[in-house]
C-alpha positions in Angstrom: 0.2 -0.1 0.2 1.4 3.3 -0.7 0.9 6.1 1.7 0.4 9.8 1.1 0.9 12.2 3.6 -0.6 15.7 3.7 0.5 18.3 5.9 -1.6 21.0 7.5 -0.6 24.4 5.6 0.1 26.2 9.0 3.0 24.0 9.6 4.8 26.2 6.9 5.5 28.8 9.8 7.3 26.1 11.8 10.9 23.9 11.3 9.7 20.8 12.9 11.9 17.7 13.1 11.5 14.5 11.3 8.5 13.4 13.4 5.7 15.7 14.4 4.3 14.4 17.9 1.7 17.4 18.4 0.6 20.6 16.3 -1.8 22.2 18.7 -3.8 25.3 17.1 -5.7 26.6 20.0 -8.7 27.7 17.6 -9.6 23.8 17.9 -9.6 23.8 21.6 -7.3 23.1 24.7 -5.4 20.3 22.6 -4.5 18.9 26.1 -2.9 21.7 27.7 -3.6 22.4 31.3 -3.0 24.3 34.4 0.0 22.6 36.6 -0.7 21.9 40.0 0.7 20.3 42.9 0.4 16.5 44.0 -2.5 16.2 46.6 -1.5 12.9 48.1 -1.2 13.6 51.7 -4.2 13.9 54.3 -7.0 15.7 53.6 -5.6 16.0 49.6 -2.9 18.3 51.0 0.4 18.4 49.0 3.9 18.6 50.0 5.5 21.3 52.4 6.9 24.3 50.4 7.8 28.0 50.8 6.0 29.0 47.7 2.2 28.2 47.1 1.7 26.0 44.4 -2.1 26.2 44.1 -2.3 30.2 43.8 -1.1 30.2 39.9 -4.0 31.6 37.7 -5.8 29.6 35.3 -4.6 29.4 31.6 -8.0 29.8 29.1 -8.8 30.1 25.5 -9.3 33.5 24.6 -9.9 35.9 21.7 -7.6 38.4 23.2 -10.1 41.1 24.4 -8.9 44.6 25.3 -10.5 47.4 27.5 -10.6 50.3 24.6 -10.8 47.9 21.4 -12.4 44.9 20.2 -10.9 41.7 20.5 -7.4 41.2 19.0 -7.7 37.6 17.9 -5.0 35.3 17.4 -2.5 35.2 14.8 -4.3 33.2 12.4 -8.1 32.5 13.5 -9.5 33.8 16.9 -8.3 31.7 19.8 -5.2 31.5 21.6 -4.5 29.6 24.7 -3.6 32.5 27.3 -2.0 31.7 30.6 -2.2 34.8 32.6 -1.0 35.8 36.6 -2.8 37.6 39.4 -2.3 41.2 40.5 0.5 40.5 43.0 4.5 40.2 42.8 7.1 40.1 45.3 10.5 41.8 44.6 12.5 40.2 42.2 15.2 38.8 45.0 12.2 37.4 46.8 10.3 33.8 45.9 7.5 34.1 43.7 4.5 35.8 45.4 1.1 34.0 45.4 -0.7 34.2 42.0 2.4 36.0 40.6 2.6 33.4 38.0 0.8 31.6 35.2 1.8 28.1 33.9 0.5 25.6 31.4 1.5 22.0 30.4 1.2 19.3 28.5 1.4 15.5 29.6 3.4 13.6 27.1 5.7 10.5 27.2 8.7 9.3 25.4 7.8 7.6 21.9 10.0 6.4 19.0 13.2 6.4 21.0 14.4 10.1 19.9 17.6 11.6 20.1 16.4 15.1 20.0 13.2 16.9 21.2 12.1 20.3 20.0 9.2 22.8 20.9 8.1 25.7 18.7 5.5 28.3 19.1 4.2 31.5 17.8 3.3 33.7 20.9 2.8 37.3 22.3 3.2 39.1 25.6 1.4 42.2 27.0 0.0 43.3 30.5 -3.5 43.6 31.2 -5.0 47.0 29.8 -6.3 48.4 33.1 -4.4 51.6 33.3 -2.9 54.1 31.3 1.0 53.9 30.0 3.1 51.9 28.1 3.2 48.6 30.2 6.0 47.2 29.1 8.1 47.1 32.4 5.2 45.2 34.1 5.8 42.2 32.5 9.0 40.4 34.6 9.6 37.3 32.7 8.1 34.3 30.3 9.7 31.1 29.8 9.5 27.5 28.4 11.1 24.4 29.7 10.8 20.5 29.4 10.1 18.1 32.2 12.3 15.1 31.4 13.0 11.6 32.8 14.8 8.9 31.6 16.0 5.5 32.9 18.5 7.4 35.2 17.8 11.1 35.7 15.0 13.7 35.7 16.3 17.2 34.4 14.7 20.3 32.9 16.3 21.7 30.2 14.6 25.3 29.7 14.7 29.2 29.0 13.6 32.3 30.3 13.4 35.8 29.0 13.7 38.3 31.7 11.9 41.1 30.4 11.9 43.5 33.4 13.1 43.4 37.2 11.4 45.8 39.5 10.5 48.0 36.8 13.5 48.2 34.9 13.9 46.7 31.5 16.6 43.9 31.1 15.7 42.2 27.9 18.2 39.1 28.1 17.9 35.5 27.8 18.8 32.9 30.5 18.7 28.9 30.4 18.0 26.4 33.2 20.9 25.3 35.3 21.9 25.3 38.9 24.6 27.2 40.0 27.6 25.1 41.8 27.3 24.5 45.6 23.6 24.8 46.0 22.2 22.7 48.7 18.8 20.8 49.2 17.7 23.6 51.8 18.9 26.6 49.6 17.0 25.4 46.8 13.6 24.7 48.8 14.0 28.0 50.9 15.3 26.7 53.8 12.7 23.4 54.1 15.1 20.8 54.6 12.8 17.8 53.3 11.4 20.0 50.6 10.2 18.2 47.8 12.0 19.3 45.1 15.7 18.4 44.2 18.1 21.2 43.0 17.4 21.3 39.3 13.9 20.8 39.6 11.1 23.4 39.1 13.6 26.3 38.8 10.9 28.6 37.6 10.2 29.1 41.6 12.9 27.4 43.5 16.4 28.6 44.3 17.5 32.2 45.8 17.2 35.0 43.5 19.9 37.9 43.1 19.6 41.5 42.4 21.1 41.6 38.9 18.5 38.8 38.0 20.7 35.9 38.3 19.7 33.2 40.4 20.3 29.3 41.6 18.5 28.1 38.9 19.1 30.5 36.0 22.3 31.1 34.2 22.7 34.1 31.5 22.7 32.9 27.8 26.1 34.1 26.4 25.2 37.1 23.9 21.6 36.5 25.2 20.3 40.3 24.9 17.6 40.7 22.5 15.2 43.5 22.4 12.0 41.7 21.6 9.1 43.0 19.7 6.5 44.6 22.2 4.5 47.5 20.3 3.5 50.8 21.6 0.4 49.9 24.0 -1.0 46.9 25.8 -3.8 46.4 23.3 -1.3 46.0 20.2 0.1 42.3 20.3 2.4 41.2 17.9 3.3 37.4 17.2 7.0 36.0 17.8 8.6 32.9 16.8 10.0 30.7 19.5 12.3 27.4 19.2 14.0 25.3 21.8 16.2 21.9 20.7 17.6 19.5 23.1 19.7 16.4 22.8 17.9 13.8 25.0 21.1 11.3 24.0 23.7 13.6 25.4 21.0 15.4 27.9 22.2 18.6 26.5 21.2 21.7 25.2 21.6 22.4 21.6 20.1 25.8 20.5 17.4 28.6 21.2 15.9 30.2 18.2 14.2 33.8 19.1 12.7 35.4 15.8 15.6 34.9 13.6 18.2 34.8 16.4 19.9 31.6 17.1 21.8 31.2 20.3 24.2 28.1 20.4 23.9 26.4 23.7 25.8 23.2 22.6 28.2 21.4 25.5 25.5 23.0 28.2 24.0 20.5 30.1 20.9 21.1 32.6 21.0 19.9 36.0 20.6 16.1 36.3 18.6 15.1 39.8 18.3 11.6 40.4 15.0 9.8 39.1 11.4 10.5 40.7 9.1 7.3 41.5 6.7 6.5 38.5 7.8 9.0 36.0 9.9 7.4 33.8 9.9 8.1 30.3 7.9 11.4 31.1 8.7 14.3 28.4 6.2 17.2 29.3 6.2 20.7 27.6 5.6 23.5 29.7 5.2 27.5 29.4 5.0 30.1 32.1 4.9 33.9 32.4 5.6 36.2 35.7 4.3 39.9 36.5 6.6 42.3 37.8 4.2 44.2 40.2 0.5 44.5 41.1 -0.7 44.1 37.6 -1.9 40.8 35.8 0.4 40.2 32.5 -0.3 37.5 29.9 1.3 34.9 27.4 -0.7 34.1 24.5 0.0 31.0 22.4 -1.3 30.8 18.7 0.0 27.4 18.2 2.5 25.1 19.5 4.6 22.0 17.7 6.4 19.2 19.4 8.5 17.4 17.2 11.4 14.6 17.7 14.3 12.9 15.6 
């Protein structure tokens, strides 16, 4: 029998690897993307002890991107995108994330086809709520993406974060996920000696943070300065291209692409933790957004492609 494959025209704006595992256009629904919640496995369905309230993140939603002074913005192609949003609260950038200061969405997948490389691509946009006068760009602290991966030996999280603003001052630089040398388990869990997460797991909220934007869990991408397009007001959103490629044979980064700029990350390894119980072959792609003050901010995902080779 001869096979003929027909690809969706929208894949023309992506550069997937050999096998496209998922292509998610949010005009057709959530496509399996959901909020990140802790493990409610203790008495009275409580979660593990943590210095960060992991139940406080705002829910993601399908959105036509409505604005206060204009009609719905819509998505890059179609009407709906997946909107990650935050609450109206933020701690100083040197402190652990405040309750409600982040929005997170993930897709729960597993290893398939014994890949040596995995890649995520997305078209996205970011903006604060149009709830006050002003430009608003400095109110978005950061947004990022990471894979949650576990093989037969290690759990690890290769990821990147765009630091847009720290305490009201624009920064506009990329970071990658890797734990700094000498960080202890208690350091990572903000003093909780038996904290659930090992160094290198859930860098987005664990690890000490410093005034220059560095932290126990984030390192600066060499030459990672990039003035991303924001536009001139919160109701004008532009769609940007993002790609992260990871070598899962070597457990190393390969490259980050943001718009037409490619950052070479070869030879850099995310922090390898011991494997966790019952999650071998896990591969979860995860996006997140952070606010910098008392204003909700949003990350809109028009479409996402996960592919392997």
